[in-house]
C-alpha positions as CSV (number, residue, x, y, z in Angstrom):
1,M,135.0,73.3,92.5
2,I,138.7,74.4,94.5
3,D,139.5,77.7,95.7
4,L,143.1,78.0,96.0
5,H,142.9,81.5,97.7
6,T,141.9,82.0,100.8
7,H,143.0,83.5,103.6
8,I,141.2,81.7,105.8
9,L,143.3,80.5,108.6
10,P,143.0,82.8,111.8
11,G,144.6,85.5,113.0
12,I,148.0,85.3,111.2
13,D,147.7,87.9,108.3
14,D,144.7,90.8,107.4
15,G,142.0,87.8,106.5
16,V,139.9,85.6,109.3
17,K,140.8,86.6,113.2
18,T,138.8,84.1,114.7
19,E,138.8,79.8,114.4
20,D,134.9,80.6,114.9
21,E,135.4,83.6,112.1
22,S,136.9,80.6,109.9
23,V,134.7,77.5,110.3
24,E,131.8,80.7,109.0
25,F,134.0,80.9,106.4
26,A,134.0,77.5,105.5
27,R,130.8,77.1,105.8
28,V,129.6,80.3,102.8
29,A,132.2,78.0,100.5
30,A,130.3,74.9,100.5
31,A,127.0,76.7,100.3
32,D,128.7,77.9,97.5
33,G,129.9,74.9,96.1
34,I,133.8,75.0,97.0
35,R,134.5,71.0,98.1
36,T,138.4,72.4,99.1
37,I,139.8,75.3,100.0
38,V,143.2,76.2,99.7
39,A,144.3,78.7,102.9
40,T,147.4,81.1,101.4
41,P,147.9,83.5,104.5
42,H,151.2,86.4,103.1
43,C,153.8,85.6,103.4
44,K,156.5,88.0,103.4
45,E,160.0,89.4,104.9
46,G,158.8,92.0,107.8
47,S,155.6,91.8,107.7
48,W,153.7,88.0,107.6
49,F,156.3,85.1,109.2
50,N,154.1,82.0,107.8
51,D,156.2,80.2,106.8
52,R,156.3,76.5,106.5
53,P,156.3,75.7,110.0
54,I,153.8,78.1,110.9
55,V,151.4,77.1,108.5
56,L,151.2,73.3,108.7
57,P,150.4,73.2,112.1
58,A,147.9,76.4,111.6
59,V,145.9,74.1,108.9
60,A,145.6,70.8,110.9
61,R,144.3,72.7,114.0
62,L,141.8,74.4,111.6
63,K,141.2,71.0,109.9
64,E,140.1,69.6,112.5
65,R,138.4,72.1,114.6
66,L,136.0,72.0,111.0
67,A,135.5,68.1,111.8
68,Q,134.2,68.7,115.1
69,E,132.1,70.9,113.2
70,S,130.4,68.5,110.8
71,V,131.2,71.2,107.5
72,A,132.2,69.2,104.2
73,I,135.4,70.6,102.8
74,E,139.0,69.8,102.7
75,L,141.3,72.1,103.7
76,L,144.9,72.4,102.5
77,P,147.9,74.0,102.8
78,G,149.8,77.0,101.0
79,A,150.4,80.8,101.1
80,E,150.8,83.1,99.3
81,V,154.9,84.0,99.4
82,H,155.8,87.8,98.1
83,L,158.9,87.8,95.7
84,C,162.2,88.0,97.3
85,A,165.9,87.4,95.9
86,D,166.5,84.7,97.6
87,L,162.8,82.9,96.6
88,I,163.9,79.9,95.0
89,E,166.0,79.1,97.8
90,H,163.7,79.2,100.2
91,V,160.7,76.8,98.1
92,R,164.0,74.3,97.8
93,D,165.1,74.4,101.9
94,G,161.0,74.3,102.3
95,R,160.6,77.7,104.1
96,A,157.8,79.0,101.3
97,P,154.9,77.0,102.0
98,T,153.8,75.8,98.8
99,L,150.3,74.5,97.8
100,G,148.6,71.8,99.3
101,D,152.2,71.4,100.6
102,N,153.7,69.8,96.9
103,G,157.1,71.4,97.1
104,K,156.7,72.9,93.8
105,T,153.6,74.9,93.1
106,L,153.7,79.0,94.1
107,L,151.2,81.3,94.3
108,L,153.5,84.2,93.7
109,E,152.5,87.9,94.4
110,L,154.1,90.7,93.4
111,S,154.3,94.2,94.2
112,L,150.7,96.8,93.7
113,T,151.8,99.9,92.5
114,Q,156.4,99.0,92.2
115,Y,157.6,97.2,88.9
116,P,160.3,94.7,90.3
117,P,163.5,94.4,88.4
118,E,164.5,91.7,86.2
119,L,161.1,89.9,86.7
120,E,161.3,88.9,83.5
121,N,164.1,86.6,84.0
122,F,163.1,86.2,88.0
123,I,159.9,84.3,86.5
124,F,162.6,81.7,84.1
125,Q,164.9,80.6,86.6
126,L,161.3,79.6,88.4
127,R,160.8,77.3,86.1
128,L,164.1,76.2,85.4
129,A,164.4,75.7,89.2
130,G,160.8,73.8,88.7
131,I,159.1,75.6,90.3
132,V,155.1,76.4,88.6
133,T,154.5,80.1,89.2
134,I,150.8,81.7,90.3
135,L,151.2,85.1,89.5
136,A,148.2,86.0,92.1
137,H,145.1,88.8,91.0
138,P,147.3,90.4,88.3
139,E,144.4,92.4,87.3
140,R,145.2,94.3,90.5
141,I,148.2,95.1,89.4
142,G,149.0,98.8,88.3
143,Y,151.9,98.8,86.2
144,F,150.2,95.4,83.9
145,R,147.3,98.2,83.6
146,D,149.2,100.4,82.6
147,D,151.2,98.6,80.1
148,R,149.4,95.4,79.5
149,R,152.5,93.4,77.6
150,R,154.5,93.2,80.9
151,Y,152.4,90.5,81.9
152,E,151.4,89.1,78.8
153,A,155.5,88.0,78.6
154,L,155.6,87.1,82.2
155,V,152.3,84.1,80.7
156,R,154.6,83.0,77.5
157,L,157.4,82.7,79.9
158,G,155.7,80.3,81.7
159,A,153.9,81.9,84.4
160,F,150.2,81.0,85.3
161,G,147.7,84.0,86.2
162,Q,145.5,83.9,89.1
163,L,142.1,86.3,88.6
164,T,139.9,87.1,91.6
165,A,136.6,86.6,91.6
166,G,135.5,89.9,93.0
167,S,137.3,91.5,90.2
168,I,134.6,90.4,87.5
169,V,132.4,91.1,88.9
170,G,133.0,94.6,90.3
171,T,134.6,94.4,93.6
172,F,137.4,96.0,92.9
173,G,135.8,99.0,90.4
174,A,135.6,99.0,86.6
175,Q,139.3,99.4,85.1
176,V,140.1,95.9,86.9
177,V,136.6,94.3,85.1
178,E,138.0,95.7,81.7
179,L,141.4,93.8,82.5
180,S,139.7,90.8,83.6
181,T,137.8,90.4,80.2
182,W,141.0,91.3,78.1
183,M,142.6,88.8,80.2
184,L,139.5,85.9,79.9
185,R,138.7,86.8,76.1
186,R,142.8,86.6,75.6
187,R,143.1,83.1,78.4
188,L,146.1,84.9,80.2
189,V,144.9,84.2,83.6
190,H,144.5,80.2,84.4
191,V,142.4,80.1,87.8
192,L,139.3,81.9,89.2
193,A,140.2,82.6,92.5
194,S,138.4,84.1,95.3
195,D,141.2,85.2,97.7
196,A,138.3,86.0,100.6
197,H,139.3,88.2,103.6
198,N,136.5,87.2,106.0
199,V,132.8,86.4,105.3
200,R,131.4,89.4,103.5
201,G,133.2,92.0,102.3
202,R,135.2,89.5,100.4
203,P,133.5,85.7,101.1
204,P,135.1,83.2,99.7
205,V,132.2,82.5,96.4
206,L,132.9,80.8,93.4
207,S,129.6,80.2,91.8
208,E,128.2,83.6,90.3
209,A,132.1,84.8,89.0
210,V,132.3,81.5,86.6
211,R,129.1,82.8,85.4
212,A,130.9,85.8,84.2
213,A,133.5,83.9,83.2
214,A,131.5,81.8,80.9
215,A,129.9,84.7,79.4
216,I,133.8,85.5,78.0
217,T,135.3,82.3,77.1
218,G,132.8,79.8,77.4
219,E,131.7,77.2,79.4
220,E,133.8,74.4,79.7
221,F,137.1,77.1,79.7
222,A,135.2,79.4,82.8
223,R,134.3,75.4,84.4
224,K,138.1,74.0,84.6
225,M,139.9,77.8,86.1
226,V,137.8,75.9,89.2
227,T,138.3,72.6,88.9
228,D,141.0,71.0,86.5
229,F,143.4,73.6,85.8
230,P,144.0,74.6,90.0
231,A,142.9,70.3,90.8
232,S,146.5,69.7,88.6
233,L,148.7,72.2,89.7
234,L,148.2,71.1,93.4
235,K,149.1,67.8,92.5
236,G,152.4,70.3,91.2
237,D,152.0,69.8,87.6
238,E,151.4,72.4,84.6
239,P,147.4,72.9,84.1
240,A,146.6,71.4,80.1
241,A,145.1,75.0,79.6
242,P,145.1,76.3,75.2
243,P,147.9,79.0,74.6
244,P,147.5,82.4,75.7
245,E,145.1,83.5,71.9
246,E,146.5,86.2,69.6
247,P,144.7,89.8,69.3
248,A,142.9,89.7,67.1
249,A,144.3,91.4,63.6
250,S,143.0,94.6,62.8
251,R,140.8,95.1,59.2
252,P,142.9,97.1,57.3
253,S,141.0,100.0,56.1
254,F,139.6,100.6,52.9
255,F,142.4,103.3,51.3
256,S,144.9,100.6,52.2
257,R,142.7,98.2,50.7
258,W,142.8,100.0,47.6
259,L,146.4,101.0,47.8
260,R,147.1,97.5,47.7
261,K,145.1,96.7,44.4
262,R,147.0,99.1,42.9
């Protein structure tokens, strides 16, 4: 499996604190069947200055330590990049880290509470610029919960969705489980990732969530969310995912059917 969203790099954001913890983190992931981890620290102006020149050396150092410890994990660079006005320029000039350092695939973090102005237009502009956009944990964003059409519009504009493993197994509460289920049923999310910050409260495990997702989407789609789809995104390609499913049409009431017969 591929875990496309983790906070494994030590001491640079709100994730893992020490290198020893990073090694334990990787061991937990490997034991769960994860073979590739993408390090995606927060990259946000004013909070976490984890631009590409910071992330790449940090990944190189941790890769060397994991090799010394004989941990069978492929570690790749990336970041959870917060929305900002000049984000396209930051990707083009190499400041904003992209997944796998492919220069093309962006894991985009949005505010959890405040709907960004002109968001639909911004997503459209990212696609015009050739940037493949993955929306981080949309099921945990309040304004998508309040108006699901907002999120669906972004997917139909070409964005992809990353569902957090804990969201579908109850870590974040019943409302998040319900929205996650709706997104899975409609095929509005495409990647299942841990968004792990540590080895206990938010660990790097995917297998339980894959089983939960498979009960909703079927085994094939759920497995592709941790294999084929993230592999394509790491190459800079759009995953060959089916389009969103249309909502089931409500069955006409007896009274409306009776009227049509008259």
